[in-house]
C-alpha positions in Angstrom: -6.1 -0.7 21.0 -5.3 1.6 18.3 -6.8 0.1 14.6 -7.3 2.0 11.7 -10.5 0.9 9.0 -11.4 2.3 5.6 -15.0 4.0 5.7 -17.2 5.7 3.1 -18.8 8.8 4.8 -21.8 9.7 2.4 -23.4 13.5 1.6 -25.8 13.1 4.5 -22.9 12.3 7.1 -23.6 8.5 7.4 -20.4 6.6 7.7 -20.3 3.1 6.2 -17.2 0.7 7.3 -15.7 -1.4 4.8 -14.8 -4.1 6.9 -16.9 -5.9 9.6 -15.6 -4.6 13.4 -16.7 -6.2 16.7 -15.4 -5.0 19.6 -16.3 -6.4 23.1 -17.7 -2.9 24.0 -18.3 0.7 22.7 -15.2 2.6 21.7 -14.9 6.1 20.7 -13.2 6.8 17.3 -11.8 9.6 15.5 -12.6 10.3 11.8 -10.4 12.2 9.2 -12.0 13.1 6.1 -9.7 12.9 3.0 -10.1 14.9 -0.1 -9.0 12.7 -2.8 -9.5 8.9 -3.7 -7.1 6.6 -2.9 -3.9 6.5 -4.9 -3.0 2.8 -5.9 -0.1 1.4 -4.1 2.2 0.9 -7.1 2.3 3.4 -9.5 1.5 3.1 -13.2 4.8 4.3 -14.0 6.7 1.3 -11.9 4.7 -1.3 -13.6 5.4 -0.2 -17.4 9.4 0.4 -16.7 9.3 -3.4 -15.1 10.2 -5.0 -18.3 12.8 -2.4 -19.8 14.2 -2.9 -16.1 14.4 -6.2 -15.5 16.0 -6.8 -19.1 19.0 -4.7 -17.8 18.9 -6.1 -14.3 19.3 -9.7 -15.7 23.0 -8.7 -17.1 25.7 -10.6 -15.6 27.2 -7.2 -14.8 24.3 -6.4 -12.5 25.1 -9.6 -10.7 28.6 -8.9 -10.2 28.2 -5.2 -8.9 25.7 -6.3 -6.5 27.4 -9.6 -5.3 28.6 -8.0 -2.2 25.1 -7.8 -1.1 24.3 -11.1 -1.8 24.5 -13.8 1.6 27.8 -16.0 1.3 27.1 -19.4 -0.5 
């Protein structure tokens, strides 16, 4: 079983897992030290542009242009 778990490593090298882990026996693990804080999964630009794009996407011309991708009714 391979599983990725987020953790924090403090200045003294102590590892703190960010979720509980229960294993049937001791396992080996690899630790990858990341340079930066995690980036949000959705960019701020995308969130800010959503209302403007939604207005454009909701036009009848857009529905017609993309109708070939819709399932048959």
